[in-house]
C-alpha positions in Angstrom: -9.0 1.5 -16.8 -6.2 -1.1 -16.6 -4.6 -1.2 -13.2 -1.0 -2.3 -12.6 -0.1 -2.8 -9.0 3.6 -2.8 -7.9 4.3 -4.9 -4.8 7.2 -6.3 -2.8 7.4 -8.9 -0.2 9.5 -6.7 2.1 10.4 -3.1 2.5 13.5 -1.6 0.9 13.5 -3.5 -2.3 12.9 -0.4 -4.5 9.2 -0.9 -5.1 8.4 2.8 -5.0 11.5 3.6 -7.1 10.1 1.3 -9.8 6.6 2.6 -9.4 7.8 6.2 -9.9 9.7 5.2 -13.0 6.7 3.3 -14.5 4.5 6.4 -14.0 7.0 8.6 -15.8 7.6 6.0 -18.6 3.9 5.4 -19.2 3.0 9.0 -18.9 0.2 7.7 -16.6 -2.8 10.0 -16.2 -3.8 8.2 -13.0 -1.7 6.8 -10.2 -2.0 6.0 -6.5 0.0 5.3 -3.4 -1.7 2.5 -1.4 1.0 2.3 1.3 -1.2 4.2 3.7 1.0 3.4 6.7 4.0 5.1 5.2 3.2 6.8 1.9 6.2 8.2 0.0 5.4 8.2 -3.7 4.7 11.9 -3.4 8.4 12.4 -2.8 9.2 11.2 -6.3 6.0 12.4 -8.0 6.2 16.0 -6.8 2.9 17.9 -7.1 2.4 21.6 -8.0 -1.1 21.8 -6.7 -2.7 21.6 -3.3 -4.5 18.4 -2.6 -8.2 18.0 -1.8 -8.1 16.5 1.7 -10.9 14.6 3.3 -11.1 13.0 6.8 -11.4 9.2 6.7 -13.5 7.6 9.4 -12.6 4.1 10.3 -14.1 2.0 13.1 -16.1 3.9 15.8 -14.6 4.5 19.3 -16.3 4.2 22.6 -16.8 7.1 25.0 -18.0 7.2 28.6 -20.2 10.0 29.9 -19.0 10.6 33.5 -22.3 12.2 34.5 -24.1 8.9 33.7 -21.4 6.5 34.8 -22.1 4.8 38.2 -18.6 3.1 38.1 -20.0 -0.4 38.2 -17.0 -1.7 36.2 -18.9 -3.9 33.8 -17.5 -2.2 30.8 -13.9 -2.7 32.0 -14.5 -6.3 32.9 -16.0 -7.2 29.5 -13.5 -5.3 27.3 -11.2 -7.8 25.6 -8.8 -5.1 24.5 -8.0 -3.6 28.0 -9.1 -0.3 26.5 -10.9 1.0 29.7 -9.2 2.2 32.8 -10.7 2.9 36.2 -8.4 5.5 37.7 -9.6 8.0 38.7 -12.7 7.7 36.5 -13.7 5.1 33.9 -12.1 6.3 30.6 -11.5 4.8 27.2 -8.1 4.7 25.6 -8.9 5.5 22.0 -5.7 3.9 20.7 -6.7 0.5 22.4 -10.4 0.7 21.6 -11.4 -1.5 18.6 -15.0 -0.2 18.5 -16.6 -3.6 19.1 -19.4 -2.1 21.2 -19.5 -4.6 24.0 -19.1 -1.9 26.6 -22.1 -0.1 25.2 -24.2 -3.2 25.4 -23.3 -4.1 29.0 -23.6 -0.6 30.5 -26.8 -0.5 32.6 -26.9 3.3 32.6 -26.4 3.9 28.9 -23.3 5.9 29.8 -21.2 4.4 26.9 -21.7 5.5 23.4 -19.9 4.8 20.1 -18.9 7.8 18.0 -17.2 8.3 14.6 -13.4 8.6 14.9 -11.0 10.0 12.3 -8.6 7.3 11.3 -6.7 9.1 8.6 -6.7 11.5 5.7 -7.5 11.0 2.1 -5.7 13.2 -0.4 -6.4 13.8 -4.1 -4.1 15.8 -6.3 -5.7 16.9 -9.6 -4.0 18.8 -12.5 -3.1 17.2 -15.8 -2.9 13.9 -13.8 -4.8 12.4 -10.9 -2.9 11.2 -7.9 -4.7 9.5 -5.0 -3.1 8.8 -1.7 -3.8 8.7 2.0 -2.1 8.8 5.5 -3.4 6.5 8.2 -3.5 7.9 11.7 -1.0 6.4 14.0 -2.5 3.6 16.0 -5.4 3.0 13.6 -6.1 -0.6 12.5 -8.2 0.0 9.4 -5.4 0.2 6.8 -7.2 -2.2 4.4 -10.4 -0.1 4.4 -8.4 3.1 3.8 -6.6 1.4 0.8 -10.0 0.6 -0.7 -11.0 4.2 -0.3 -7.8 5.4 -2.1 -8.6 3.1 -5.0 -12.2 4.2 -5.1 -11.2 7.8 -5.1 -8.8 7.2 -8.0 -11.4 5.4 -10.1 -14.0 8.1 -9.5 -11.6 10.9 -10.4 -9.9 9.2 -13.4 -12.0 6.3 -14.4 -11.6 7.0 -18.1 -7.8 6.8 -17.9 -6.2 4.1 -20.0 -3.7 2.9 -17.3 -3.3 3.4 -13.6 -0.1 2.7 -11.8 -0.6 1.7 -8.1 2.2 1.6 -5.5 1.3 -0.9 -2.9 2.5 -1.8 0.6 5.3 -4.2 1.4 4.4 -7.5 3.0 1.2 -9.6 2.7 -1.1 -7.9 5.3 -4.5 -6.2 5.0 -3.4 -3.2 2.9 -1.7 -5.5 0.4 -4.8 -7.7 0.1 -7.0 -4.6 -0.4 -4.5 -3.3 -3.0 -4.6 -6.6 -5.1 -8.4 -6.9 -5.1 -9.7 -5.8 -8.5 -6.4 -5.0 -10.2 -5.5 -6.4 -13.6 -1.9 -7.3 -13.0 0.8 -7.3 -10.4 4.6 -6.7 -10.8 6.6 -8.0 -7.8 9.9 -6.2 -7.1 12.3 -8.4 -5.2 16.0 -8.3 -4.2 18.6 -11.0 -4.3 18.8 -11.7 -0.6 17.6 -14.6 1.6 14.8 -12.5 3.1 14.0 -11.0 -0.3 13.5 -14.5 -1.8 11.4 -15.8 1.1 9.2 -12.7 1.1 8.8 -12.8 -2.7 7.5 -16.3 -2.5 5.0 -15.3 0.2 3.6 -12.4 -1.9 3.4 -14.5 -5.0 1.3 -17.1 -3.1 -0.9 -14.2 -1.9 -1.4 -12.7 -5.3 -2.1 -16.1 -6.9 -5.2 -16.4 -4.6 -6.7 -13.5 -6.6 -6.0 -15.1 -10.0 -4.4 -12.0 -11.3 -1.5 -11.9 -13.7 1.9 -11.7 -12.0 5.4 -10.8 -13.2 8.7 -10.5 -11.2 11.7 -8.2 -11.6 14.9 -8.1 -9.5 16.3 -4.8 -8.2 19.9 -4.5 -7.2 20.5 -7.8 -8.9 24.3 -7.5 -9.0 24.5 -7.5 -5.2 24.2 -11.3 -5.3 24.4 -13.0 -8.7 23.9 -16.4 -7.1 20.6 -15.4 -5.5 19.5 -13.6 -8.7 19.9 -16.9 -10.6 17.8 -18.6 -7.9 15.0 -16.1 -8.4 15.1 -16.5 -12.1 15.1 -20.3 -11.8 12.1 -20.1 -9.4 10.1 -18.0 -11.9 10.9 -20.4 -14.7 9.9 -23.4 -12.6 6.6 -21.7 -11.6 5.8 -20.4 -15.1 6.0 -16.8 -13.9 7.0 -14.1 -16.4 10.4 -12.6 -15.6 10.4 -8.9 -16.4 14.2 -8.2 -16.0 17.0 -7.0 -13.8 17.9 -3.6 -12.4 21.5 -3.0 -11.2 22.5 -1.3 -8.0 23.2 2.2 -9.1 24.6 5.1 -7.0 23.0 7.5 -9.4 19.6 6.1 -8.4 20.3 7.2 -4.8 21.2 10.7 -6.0 18.1 11.0 -8.1 15.8 9.9 -5.3 17.4 12.3 -2.9 16.7 15.1 -5.4 13.1 14.1 -5.7 13.5 12.6 -9.2 12.7 9.2 -10.7 15.4 7.0 -12.2 13.5 7.3 -15.4 14.4 11.0 -15.5 18.2 10.2 -15.8 20.4 8.5 -18.3 21.9 6.0 -15.9 22.3 2.3 -15.6 19.2 1.8 -13.4 17.2 4.2 -15.6 18.1 2.3 -18.8 17.3 -1.1 -17.1 14.0 0.0 -15.8 12.9 1.0 -19.3 13.4 -2.6 -20.4 11.5 -3.9 -17.3 8.7 -1.5 -18.0 8.2 -2.5 -21.7 8.5 -6.2 -20.9 6.0 -5.9 -18.0 3.4 -4.1 -20.2 3.8 -6.5 -23.1 3.6 -9.5 -20.8 0.9 -8.6 -18.4 -1.5 -6.7 -20.7 -1.2 -9.0 -23.8 -4.7 -10.3 -24.2 -3.5 -13.4 -26.0 -1.5 -14.4 -22.9 -4.7 -15.8 -21.3 
């Protein structure tokens, strides 16, 4: 299975819009949403089947047995995360607890135990295609591990698929790093703004660490032609394949509000994303490209 990951250095560039279009254009049999903090690919790729849902267990959480606790306070004094309160009884705030286990080790009465804690939900949609996604529980800090589970679930369910399209998270944090690991190629979607350029450079540096193939495209390029030219010049200087431009298109907004992909419409952005798609596939999956 070839895996194409679509990323952006910041939110709001149109990453998921491009990912949805690529899924439609490639007729992908396998795809995933690895933006587990705020998944939204399902809004474009509407499903007609109920998902298989599994609880995802992240780091364990501490719990204090009030019948064994002698209120010595050692657990609270040694907790680096201020997750234990003493009023009226010693209790653990599950949102603050990082599951390090120090409280368990220092308790002289064995009153503190670590127990599995649900940190999110894994979802798998299976019909003529396979769609893997997840939703991280609010306050959980194990987004990278959950992303790895989303990818593992996709591979196990559709490992014989020729191509998988993966919608990643914005930024350069743990879920992005987990998304990049093991993929064949990355398409970075940027926008012609000052923050867009800065964040594009950050995500390129991050992706280069993994020695994966990288291409760049510009969404809403006509909102700043000057910055668009800067991005293209940057790609040329760094030897990065430039996959093309997509214009700002009010029809794209209407399509997304209707739960459609821009690839479903004959509009300016829809025609442009077709060129970006073909150029991306030819560039990133050409075995002679090295």
